[in-house]
C-alpha positions as CSV (number, residue, x, y, z in Angstrom):
1,M,0.0,0.0,0.0
2,S,1.4,3.4,-1.0
3,H,1.1,6.2,1.4
4,P,0.7,9.9,0.6
5,P,4.0,11.9,1.3
6,Y,4.3,13.0,5.0
7,V,6.8,14.4,7.5
8,I,7.0,13.7,11.2
9,D,7.2,16.5,13.7
10,Q,8.4,15.4,17.2
11,M,5.6,15.8,19.8
12,I,7.0,13.9,22.9
13,S,10.7,13.3,23.3
14,A,12.3,9.9,24.2
15,K,13.6,11.6,27.4
16,S,10.1,12.7,28.4
17,I,8.7,9.3,27.6
18,A,11.3,7.6,29.8
19,A,10.7,10.0,32.7
20,R,6.9,9.5,32.5
21,I,7.3,5.7,32.4
22,E,9.3,5.8,35.7
23,D,6.5,7.7,37.3
24,L,3.8,5.3,36.0
25,A,5.8,2.4,37.3
26,R,5.8,3.9,40.8
27,E,2.0,4.5,40.7
28,I,1.4,0.9,39.4
29,E,3.7,-0.5,42.1
30,T,1.6,1.2,44.8
31,E,-1.6,-0.2,43.2
32,F,-0.3,-3.7,43.1
33,A,2.0,-3.7,46.1
34,A,0.3,-6.8,47.6
35,T,0.4,-8.9,44.4
36,D,2.3,-12.2,44.3
37,K,2.7,-11.8,40.5
38,L,1.3,-9.2,38.2
39,V,0.1,-10.4,34.8
40,V,1.1,-7.6,32.4
41,V,-0.9,-7.9,29.2
42,G,0.4,-6.0,26.2
43,L,-1.9,-5.2,23.4
44,L,0.0,-5.9,20.2
45,R,1.4,-4.6,18.2
46,G,1.6,-0.9,19.2
47,S,2.4,-1.4,22.8
48,F,5.5,-3.6,22.4
49,V,8.0,-0.9,23.1
50,F,6.0,0.7,25.9
51,I,5.5,-2.7,27.7
52,A,9.2,-3.6,27.4
53,D,10.2,-0.3,29.0
54,L,7.4,-0.4,31.6
55,V,8.1,-3.9,32.9
56,R,11.8,-3.1,33.3
57,E,10.8,-0.2,35.6
58,L,8.4,-2.3,37.7
59,R,9.8,-3.5,41.0
60,L,7.2,-6.3,41.2
61,P,7.2,-9.9,40.2
62,V,5.7,-9.9,36.7
63,E,4.5,-12.3,34.0
64,V,4.1,-10.9,30.5
65,D,1.5,-12.0,28.0
66,F,0.1,-10.5,24.9
67,L,-3.2,-10.1,23.2
68,E,-3.6,-8.8,19.7
69,A,-6.7,-6.9,18.8
70,S,-7.2,-5.0,15.6
71,S,-9.5,-2.1,14.7
72,Y,-7.3,-0.1,12.3
73,G,-5.9,-2.3,9.5
74,D,-3.4,-0.1,7.6
75,G,-5.5,3.1,7.8
76,T,-5.5,6.2,10.0
77,Q,-9.0,5.8,11.3
78,S,-10.5,3.2,13.6
79,S,-12.9,0.8,11.9
80,R,-14.8,0.5,15.3
81,E,-15.0,-3.3,14.7
82,V,-12.6,-5.0,17.2
83,R,-11.2,-8.4,16.3
84,I,-9.1,-10.5,18.6
85,L,-6.2,-11.9,16.4
86,K,-4.2,-13.5,19.3
87,D,-5.5,-14.4,22.7
88,L,-3.6,-14.8,26.0
89,R,-1.7,-18.0,26.8
90,A,-2.1,-17.5,30.6
91,T,-5.2,-18.1,32.6
92,I,-6.1,-14.8,34.5
93,G,-8.9,-15.9,36.8
94,G,-8.2,-14.8,40.3
95,R,-5.0,-13.0,39.3
96,D,-3.9,-9.4,39.2
97,V,-3.8,-8.0,35.6
98,L,-2.5,-4.8,34.1
99,V,-3.5,-4.1,30.4
100,V,-0.9,-2.1,28.5
101,E,-2.2,-0.1,25.6
102,D,-0.2,2.3,23.3
103,I,-3.0,4.8,22.6
104,V,-6.6,5.2,23.6
105,D,-8.4,6.8,20.7
106,T,-12.2,6.0,20.2
107,G,-11.9,3.7,23.2
108,H,-13.5,0.7,21.3
109,T,-10.5,-1.6,21.5
110,L,-9.7,-1.1,25.1
111,H,-13.4,-1.3,26.0
112,H,-13.7,-4.6,24.1
113,V,-10.5,-6.0,25.6
114,T,-11.4,-5.1,29.2
115,A,-14.8,-6.6,28.9
116,L,-13.3,-9.8,27.5
117,L,-10.7,-10.0,30.3
118,N,-13.1,-9.1,33.1
119,S,-15.3,-12.0,31.9
120,R,-12.4,-14.2,32.9
121,E,-12.7,-13.0,36.5
122,P,-9.3,-11.5,37.4
123,A,-8.8,-10.5,41.0
124,K,-8.0,-7.0,39.8
125,L,-7.8,-5.5,36.4
126,K,-6.3,-2.1,35.7
127,T,-5.3,-0.4,32.4
128,V,-2.4,1.8,31.4
129,A,-2.1,3.8,28.2
130,L,1.0,5.6,27.0
131,L,-1.2,8.1,25.1
132,D,-4.8,9.3,25.6
133,K,-6.7,11.2,22.8
134,P,-9.9,12.1,24.6
135,A,-11.2,14.3,21.8
136,R,-11.8,11.1,19.7
137,R,-13.6,9.1,22.4
138,E,-16.8,7.4,21.4
139,V,-16.9,5.0,24.4
140,D,-17.2,6.1,28.0
141,L,-13.8,4.9,29.1
142,R,-10.6,6.2,30.6
143,A,-7.4,4.2,31.3
144,D,-6.5,3.9,35.0
145,Y,-3.1,5.3,34.2
146,I,-2.2,7.6,31.4
147,G,1.3,8.6,30.2
148,F,0.3,11.7,28.1
149,E,-2.9,13.3,26.9
150,I,-2.6,14.4,23.4
151,P,-4.7,16.4,20.9
152,D,-6.5,14.8,18.0
153,E,-3.4,14.3,15.8
154,F,-2.2,11.2,13.9
155,V,0.9,10.0,15.7
156,V,3.7,7.5,15.1
157,G,6.8,6.3,16.9
158,Y,7.7,4.4,20.1
159,G,5.9,1.3,18.7
160,I,3.0,3.1,17.1
161,D,2.8,2.8,13.3
162,Y,1.4,4.2,10.1
163,G,0.8,1.3,7.7
164,Q,3.6,-0.7,9.5
165,R,6.1,2.1,9.3
166,D,7.8,4.4,11.9
167,R,7.3,2.0,14.9
168,N,11.1,2.2,15.5
169,L,11.2,6.0,16.1
170,P,12.4,6.6,19.8
171,F,9.9,9.5,20.2
172,I,6.2,10.2,19.5
173,G,5.8,12.3,16.4
174,K,2.8,13.9,14.7
175,V,2.3,12.9,11.1
176,R,1.9,15.9,8.8
177,F,0.9,15.1,5.2
178,T,2.6,17.1,2.4
179,D,1.7,17.7,-1.1
180,G,4.7,16.1,-2.5
């Protein structure tokens, strides 16, 4: 798939992201201080960089698992139809669970995933999102922990892609389409 020409303007620096992840880890440690092992569930694919950095900051016993849900395809707009492409390997009934999301946009994906996971009866289920875009919300939902609130801009970097490109950028950047 060919994309229209675009440039990327840095929105959140790698240094700012690292500092905020340290703060989030301390907040999450307080929430789950009594856990014997926290099941950290990354929503693929966008959260892979965030989850890697977050779990390295957590001073808790953790188990990492992944769930892949899709509502975007290769486009820039959510399709609002959430499909589970890869389910968890672990059983989460009676366990403490933290769902790690890259960005909460319309809210449909995180709403669908938390409903699915809550149906499996975890002891406690909390959510953390690196980015929150409340201007686009269509579902009454807010992550329990938020790294950064951002305006309604299309962003890439730090695991977030545009048509499977730009995930490897160490910062969050705003995509600006050009005429050529």
